[in-house]
C-alpha positions in Angstrom: -13.0 5.5 0.4 -14.9 8.0 2.5 -18.6 8.4 2.1 -18.3 12.2 1.3 -16.1 11.5 -1.7 -17.8 10.2 -4.8 -15.0 9.5 -7.3 -16.3 8.6 -10.8 -15.6 5.0 -11.8 -13.3 6.0 -14.8 -11.3 8.2 -12.4 -10.9 5.3 -10.0 -9.6 3.1 -12.8 -6.9 5.6 -13.8 -5.9 6.2 -10.2 -5.7 2.5 -9.6 -3.5 2.0 -12.7 -1.3 4.9 -11.6 -0.9 3.4 -8.2 0.1 0.0 -9.5 2.6 1.5 -12.0 4.1 3.7 -9.4 4.5 0.9 -6.9 6.1 -1.5 -9.5 8.4 1.1 -10.9 9.6 1.9 -7.3 10.2 -1.8 -6.8 12.2 -2.1 -10.0 14.3 0.8 -9.1 15.2 -0.6 -5.7 16.0 -4.1 -7.2 18.2 -2.5 -9.8 20.2 -0.8 -7.0 20.4 -4.1 -5.2 21.6 -5.9 -8.3 24.3 -3.3 -8.7 25.5 -3.9 -5.1 25.4 -7.7 -5.6 27.5 -7.4 -8.8 30.5 -6.3 -6.7 30.0 -8.7 -3.9 32.3 -11.4 -5.2 31.8 -15.1 -4.5 28.9 -14.7 -2.0 26.8 -12.7 -4.4 24.0 -15.3 -4.5 23.6 -15.3 -0.7 23.9 -11.5 -0.5 21.4 -11.0 -3.3 18.9 -13.3 -1.6 19.4 -11.5 1.7 18.9 -8.1 0.0 15.7 -9.4 -1.6 14.3 -10.4 1.8 15.3 -7.1 3.4 14.0 -4.9 0.6 10.9 -7.0 0.2 10.1 -6.7 3.9 10.6 -2.9 3.6 8.2 -2.7 0.8 5.6 -4.7 2.7 6.0 -2.3 5.7 5.7 0.7 3.4 2.5 -0.7 1.8 0.9 -1.4 5.2 1.6 2.1 6.4 0.2 3.6 3.2 -2.8 1.3 3.2 -4.2 3.2 6.1 -5.2 6.0 3.7 -8.3 4.3 2.5 -9.9 7.5 1.4 -7.4 8.0 -1.4 -7.7 5.6 -4.4 -4.1 6.2 -5.6 -2.6 5.6 -2.2 -4.7 2.5 -1.7 -3.6 0.9 -4.9 0.0 2.1 -4.5 0.0 0.3 -1.1 -1.3 -3.0 -2.7 1.4 -2.8 -5.4 4.1 -2.2 -2.8 2.9 -5.2 -0.7 2.6 -7.5 -3.7 6.1 -6.5 -5.0 7.6 -6.8 -1.5 6.1 -10.3 -0.9 7.4 -11.4 -4.4 10.9 -10.2 -3.6 10.9 -11.6 -0.1 9.5 -15.0 -1.2 12.3 -15.4 -3.9 14.9 -14.4 -1.3 13.7 -16.9 1.3 13.5 -19.7 -1.2 17.1 -19.0 -2.3 18.3 -18.8 1.3 16.7 -22.0 2.2 18.3 -23.7 -0.8 21.7 -22.3 0.3 21.1 -23.6 3.8 20.2 -27.2 2.8 22.3 -27.4 -0.3 24.3 -30.7 -0.5 21.8 -32.6 1.8 20.4 -34.4 -1.2 19.8 -34.1 -5.0 19.5 -30.5 -6.1 15.9 -31.0 -7.4 14.7 -32.5 -4.1 16.4 -29.6 -2.1 14.9 -27.0 -4.4 11.4 -28.5 -4.2 11.6 -29.0 -0.5 12.8 -25.4 0.0 10.0 -24.2 -2.2 7.4 -26.1 -0.2 8.8 -24.6 3.1 8.7 -21.1 1.4 5.1 -21.6 0.5 4.2 -22.4 4.1 6.1 -19.3 5.3 4.4 -17.2 2.7 1.0 -18.5 3.7 1.5 -17.6 7.4 2.9 -14.2 6.7 0.4 -13.5 4.0 -2.5 -14.4 6.3 -1.2 -11.8 8.8 -0.7 -9.2 6.2 -4.1 -9.8 4.6 -5.8 -9.7 8.0 -4.2 -6.3 8.7 -4.8 -4.8 5.2 -8.2 -6.4 4.7 -8.3 -5.8 1.0 -9.9 -8.3 -1.4 -7.4 -7.7 -4.2 -4.4 -8.2 -2.0 -5.9 -11.4 -0.4 -6.5 -12.8 -3.9 -2.9 -12.1 -5.0 -1.4 -13.5 -1.8 -3.5 -16.7 -2.1 -2.6 -17.1 -5.8 1.1 -16.6 -4.9 1.0 -19.2 -2.2 -0.6 -21.7 -4.6 1.9 -20.8 -7.4 5.0 -21.3 -5.2 3.7 -24.5 -3.7 2.7 -25.8 -7.2 6.2 -25.0 -8.6 7.8 -26.8 -5.7 5.6 -29.9 -6.2 6.3 -29.9 -9.9 10.1 -29.9 -9.1 9.6 -32.7 -6.6 7.6 -34.7 -9.1 10.3 -34.3 -11.7 12.7 -35.7 -9.2 10.2 -38.4 -8.1 10.9 -37.4 -4.5 7.1 -37.3 -3.6 5.6 -39.4 -6.4 4.8 -38.9 -10.0 1.4 -37.2 -9.6 2.0 -35.2 -6.4 1.3 -31.9 -8.1 -2.0 -33.2 -9.4 -3.1 -34.2 -5.9 -2.1 -30.8 -4.6 -4.0 -29.1 -7.4 -7.1 -31.2 -6.7 -6.9 -30.4 -2.9 -6.5 -26.6 -3.6 -9.5 -26.6 -5.9 -11.7 -28.3 -3.3 -10.4 -26.1 -0.6 -11.1 -23.0 -2.7 -14.7 -23.9 -3.5 -15.3 -24.7 0.2 -13.9 -21.3 1.3 -16.0 -19.5 -1.3 -19.3 -21.5 -0.9 -19.4 -21.5 2.9 -18.3 -18.0 3.8 -20.1 -14.7 3.8 -18.9 -11.7 1.6 -15.7 -10.2 3.0 -12.1 -9.4 2.1 -10.5 -12.6 3.3 -12.2 -16.0 2.7 -13.9 -15.5 -0.6 -11.0 -13.8 -2.4 -8.7 -16.6 -1.1 -11.2 -19.2 -2.3 -11.4 -17.6 -5.8 -7.6 -17.7 -6.1 -7.5 -21.4 -5.1 -9.9 -22.2 -7.9 -8.5 -19.9 -10.6 -4.9 -20.9 -9.9 -5.6 -24.7 -10.3 -7.6 -24.0 -13.5 -4.7 -22.3 -15.1 -2.2 -24.9 -13.8 -4.3 -27.7 -15.3 -4.3 -25.9 -18.6 -0.5 -25.6 -18.5 -0.1 -29.2 -17.6 -2.4 -30.4 -20.3 -0.8 -28.3 -22.9 2.7 -29.4 -21.9 2.1 -32.7 -23.7 3.2 -34.9 -20.8 -0.2 -35.8 -19.7 -2.6 -34.5 -22.3 -4.6 -37.3 -23.9 -4.4 -39.6 -21.0 -5.4 -37.2 -18.3 -8.9 -38.7 -17.8 -7.8 -42.3 -18.2 -4.8 -42.7 -16.0 -5.9 -44.0 -12.6 -4.2 -41.2 -10.7 -6.0 -38.6 -12.8 -9.3 -40.5 -12.5 -9.0 -39.9 -8.7 -9.1 -36.2 -9.3 -12.2 -36.5 -11.6 -14.0 -38.5 -8.9 -13.2 -35.9 -6.3 -14.4 -33.1 -8.6 -17.6 -35.0 -9.3 -18.2 -35.4 -5.5 -17.5 -31.7 -5.0 -20.1 -30.9 -7.7 -22.7 -33.1 -6.1 -22.0 -31.4 -2.7 -22.5 -28.0 -4.2 -25.8 -29.1 -5.9 -26.9 -30.4 -2.5 -26.4 -26.9 -1.1 -28.8 -25.6 -3.7 -31.6 -28.1 -2.7 -33.7 -25.3 -1.1 -33.7 -23.2 -4.3 -34.3 -25.6 -7.1 -36.6 -28.5 -7.7 -35.1 -32.0 -7.1 -35.6 -33.1 -10.7 -33.6 -30.1 -11.9 -30.7 -30.8 -9.5 -30.7 -34.5 -10.6 -30.5 -33.6 -14.3 -27.8 -31.0 -13.6 -25.8 -33.6 -11.6 -25.9 -36.1 -14.4 -24.9 -33.5 -17.0 -22.0 -32.0 -14.9 -20.7 -35.4 -13.8 -20.5 -36.5 -17.5 -18.8 -33.2 -18.5 -16.3 -33.4 -15.7 -15.4 -37.0 -16.6 -15.1 -36.3 -20.4 -13.5 -32.8 -20.5 -9.9 -32.1 -19.4 -9.5 -31.3 -15.7 -9.4 -27.6 -16.4 -12.9 -27.7 -17.8 -14.0 -29.6 -14.6 -12.6 -26.8 -12.5 -14.5 -24.3 -14.6 -17.7 -26.2 -13.9 -17.0 -26.2 -10.2 -16.5 -22.5 -10.3 -19.9 -22.0 -11.9 -21.6 -24.2 -9.3 -19.7 -22.4 -6.5 -20.9 -19.1 -7.8 -24.5 -20.3 -7.7 -24.1 -21.7 -4.2 -22.6 -18.3 -3.0 -24.8 -16.1 -5.2 -21.8 -14.4 -6.7 -22.2 -13.2 -10.3 -18.5 -12.3 -10.8 -17.3 -15.8 -10.2 -20.1 -17.2 -12.4 -18.9 -15.0 -15.3 -15.3 -16.2 -14.9 -16.5 -19.8 -14.7 -18.7 -19.5 -17.8 -15.9 -17.8 -19.9 -13.4 -20.4 -18.7 -15.8 -23.3 -19.5 -16.4 -22.0 -23.0 -12.6 -21.6 -23.6 -11.7 -25.0 -22.3 -14.4 -26.7 -24.3 -13.1 -25.0 -27.4 -9.5 -26.1 -26.6 -10.8 -29.6 -26.1 -12.6 -29.6 -29.5 -9.6 -28.3 -31.4 -7.1 -30.5 -29.8 -5.3 -32.8 -32.2 -5.1 -35.8 -29.9 -8.6 -37.1 -31.0 -10.1 -37.4 -34.4 -12.8 -35.0 -35.4 -15.4 -37.8 -35.5 -14.6 -38.8 -31.9 -14.7 -35.2 -30.6 -18.0 -34.7 -32.5 -19.5 -37.7 -30.8 -18.3 -36.5 -27.3 -19.6 -33.0 -27.9 -22.9 -34.3 -29.3 -23.3 -36.5 -26.3 -22.7 -33.6 -23.9 -25.1 -31.5 -25.9 -27.8 -34.2 -25.9 -27.4 -34.5 -22.1 -27.8 -30.8 -21.6 -30.9 -30.5 -23.9 -32.4 -33.7 -22.4 -31.9 -32.3 -18.9 -33.4 -29.0 -19.8 -36.4 -30.6 -21.4 -36.9 -32.9 -18.4 -36.7 -29.9 -16.0 -39.1 -28.0 -18.1 -41.5 -30.9 -18.3 -41.6 -31.5 -14.5 -41.6 -27.8 -13.6 -44.9 -27.2 -15.5 -48.0 -26.7 -13.3 -50.8 -29.2 -13.6 -52.9 -28.6 -16.7 -56.6 -27.8 -16.2 -59.1 -30.5 -17.0 -60.8 -28.5 -19.8 -58.7 -28.7 -22.9 -55.8 -30.3 -21.0 -55.6 -33.3 -23.3 -55.3 -31.1 -26.4 -52.5 -29.0 -25.0 -50.8 -32.2 -23.8 -50.9 -33.6 -27.3 -49.6 -30.3 -28.8 -46.8 -30.3 -26.2 -45.8 -33.9 -27.0 -45.9 -33.1 -30.8 -43.7 -30.1 -30.2 -41.2 -32.2 -28.2 -41.2 -34.9 -30.9 -40.6 -32.4 -33.6 -37.8 -30.8 -31.7 -36.2 -34.2 -31.1 -36.5 -35.1 -34.8 -34.8 -31.8 -35.8 -32.0 -32.5 -33.4 -31.5 -36.0 -34.7 -31.5 -34.9 -38.3 -29.0 -32.1 -37.6 -26.7 -34.4 -35.7 -27.0 -37.0 -38.4 -26.2 -34.5 -41.2 -23.1 -33.1 -39.3 -21.7 -36.5 -38.4 -22.5 -38.1 -41.8 -20.4 -35.3 -43.4 -17.6 -35.9 -41.0 -17.9 -39.7 -41.6 -17.7 -39.1 -45.4 -14.6 -36.9 -44.9 -12.9 -39.5 -42.8 -13.8 -42.3 -45.2 -12.4 -40.4 -48.2 -9.0 -40.2 -46.7 -8.7 -43.8 -45.8 -7.4 -44.5 -49.4 -5.4 -41.3 -49.6 -1.8 -41.1 -50.8 0.8 -39.5 -48.4 3.1 -37.0 -50.2 5.6 -34.4 -49.1 5.4 -30.7 -50.0 8.6 -28.7 -49.6 8.5 -25.8 -47.2 10.0 -22.4 -47.5 10.5 -19.8 -44.8 8.1 -20.2 -41.9 6.9 -18.3 -38.8 7.2 -20.6 -35.8 4.9 -18.7 -33.4 1.8 -16.5 -33.4 1.0 -14.0 -30.6 -2.6 -13.7 -31.6 -3.7 -17.4 -31.9 -1.2 -19.2 -29.7 1.4 -21.8 -30.7 1.2 -22.7 -34.3 3.5 -22.6 -37.3 2.7 -20.5 -40.4 3.8 -22.6 -43.4 5.2 -21.1 -46.5 5.4 -23.8 -49.2 8.2 -23.9 -51.7 7.7 -22.2 -55.1 8.5 -25.5 -56.9 5.0 -26.9 -56.2 3.1 -24.0 -57.9 2.7 -23.1 -61.6 4.4 -19.9 -62.9 2.8 -16.7 -61.9 1.9 -16.0 -65.5 -0.2 -19.2 -65.6 -2.1 -18.5 -62.4 -3.8 -15.3 -63.5 -6.2 -16.9 -66.0 -7.1 -19.9 -63.7 -10.6 -20.1 -62.2 -11.1 -19.5 -58.5 -10.9 -23.2 -57.7 -9.8 -26.3 -59.7 -7.0 -28.8 -59.7 -3.4 -29.2 -60.8 -1.1 -32.2 -61.3 2.0 -32.6 -59.1 4.9 -34.8 -60.0 6.2 -37.2 -57.3 9.8 -38.4 -57.2 10.9 -41.7 -55.8 10.6 -40.4 -52.2 7.1 -39.0 -52.9 8.4 -35.4 -52.8 6.0 -33.3 -54.9 6.7 -30.6 -57.5 4.5 -28.9 -60.0 3.9 -30.9 -63.2 1.2 -29.4 -65.3 -2.3 -27.9 -65.5 -4.7 -30.6 -66.6 -7.0 -30.3 -69.5 -10.6 -31.5 -69.7 -11.0 -35.2 -68.8 -7.3 -35.4 -68.3 -5.9 -38.1 -66.1 -2.6 -38.0 -64.1 0.3 -40.1 -65.2 1.7 -42.9 -62.9 4.2 -40.5 -61.4 1.6 -37.7 -61.0 -1.1 -36.9 -58.5 -4.1 -34.6 -58.7 -4.6 -32.0 -56.0 -7.3 -29.4 -55.6 -6.5 -25.7 -55.2 -8.3 -22.5 -54.2 -7.0 -19.2 -55.7 -6.7 -16.5 -53.0 -7.3 -12.8 -53.4 -3.6 -12.0 -53.9 -3.4 -14.5 -56.9 -1.9 -17.4 -55.0 -2.9 -21.1 -55.1 -3.6 -22.8 -51.9 -3.6 -26.6 -51.9 -3.8 -27.4 -48.2 -3.8 -25.6 -44.8 -1.1 -23.1 -44.2 -1.2 -23.3 -40.4 0.1 -26.2 -38.3 -1.1 -26.1 -34.7 0.7 -27.8 -31.8 0.6 -27.9 -28.1 2.3 -25.1 -26.1 5.9 -25.9 -25.3 6.4 -28.1 -28.4 7.7 -25.5 -30.8 11.3 -26.8 -30.6 10.2 -30.2 -31.8 8.9 -28.8 -35.1 11.6 -26.2 -35.8 13.6 -28.6 -38.2 10.5 -28.8 -40.5 11.5 -29.1 -44.2 8.4 -30.9 -45.6 4.7 -30.9 -44.9 3.2 -34.3 -44.8 -0.1 -34.2 -46.8 -2.6 -36.9 -47.5 -4.3 -36.5 -50.9 -7.6 -38.3 -51.5 -8.3 -39.8 -55.0 -10.7 -36.9 -55.8 -7.9 -34.3 -55.1 -8.9 -33.2 -51.6 -5.9 -32.7 -49.4 -5.3 -32.7 -45.7 -2.2 -31.6 -43.7 -1.3 -34.3 -41.2 2.2 -33.5 -40.0 5.6 -32.1 -40.6 8.9 -33.8 -41.5 12.6 -32.9 -41.4 14.9 -32.9 -44.4 15.2 -36.7 -44.2 11.4 -37.0 -44.3 11.3 -38.2 -40.7 8.0 -37.2 -39.0 8.5 -34.6 -36.3 6.8 -34.4 -33.0 7.4 -34.3 -29.2 9.0 -37.3 -27.5 6.5 -40.0 -26.7 5.4 -40.3 -23.1 6.6 -43.5 -21.6 
């Protein structure tokens, strides 16, 4: 943009959005015409379609490079980026397809597809480097680097599924990409090439790790399998190197405390959380606030995902989170203590005693708070050790939620509730008696009176009356990992554990034959 033109920031946003929409719509129109031509091509339609994708993609890249010369026009600049990105996408898909056609039959299809994808990623990296060097735009460099990583990652996942390159090849590649990205970002000066590429090579692996962990194939053993421990060790070494780069800016005691905290967090959290920590350290090493914000947001998100994951008990996760919190607070206090200037001799002893008393009081409050929280969790866990497991029939259910991710909204069958006319006079919370058949399938039995006890075939269960005059016995949402929705679709019963005092907990779903549902076990 020329120095004479001062476009308001809100105008730049609308011009940028318009440029991207125009470029993508143009690409869609061209591809629609190409698809119409392919439809009448007969038996060679796959090869012809791939060739058209390469040809049209190259044309879009050329158009974008010509338009990118108009750097004083925001719309033209972003239109050029959209054209180049669309063209590279089309050409990459076409090259991958043509390479597969060329080597088809030389081995198993999965191995050929994966090998073709790896070769395509190499070609995309070489051509993308030339295009990014000519356009010199940070957004375009970021997108190209992210695309190279995505294509290579997809190829390695396919090769891993075929065991052509080893079971954890995609993990090794993701670890290498992360370290390469942080090295590019931390050791380069601001510019449109190295730092955007480094950011892409850190953000891409972070997202890939999240997908792998949520796929269910490695989650829960990701930090304990020897292959995955190699990645954790490499990430810890990278974090120590980044802290070494900060040795001229911070006191040694602060860096040592930070190293202990981050090493523990990288080892305990899923690998995506470890990458988020490396992003934060890289941002500090490079003095880049934008990457620091992305890393902090990602770190908070992944810690939340770790805490709400169902693969560990709440007590275990509380202990892990409390341990990390204690390390952080201890490191902060240690840094604060050793960063204080020497106290003057007059009155120094009094202030020292006051400071020690304040630290002791803070530590006592921390221990009391941790004890209260974990004792309540311990009591909750203990109460359900003697719980009865029953089955509550399910009615219609919503298998997905766009807002909160992958979970099932449960609608329990009407047979477990009292009649509507009996619900109105009930207090806000209380208990009802459910009748259990020989298979422990529950149905509503009666409303208990004062000091009433359940019969041998009955069980008490607590309820809470909602604002729309419904009774709720147990959670009405069942969360599961992304990609596991199909495993829970046959649900006909909710598996509920009911403690002797009537407290209930949803622990799983079962099909019509009361067989517990879940993803296949990982061998």
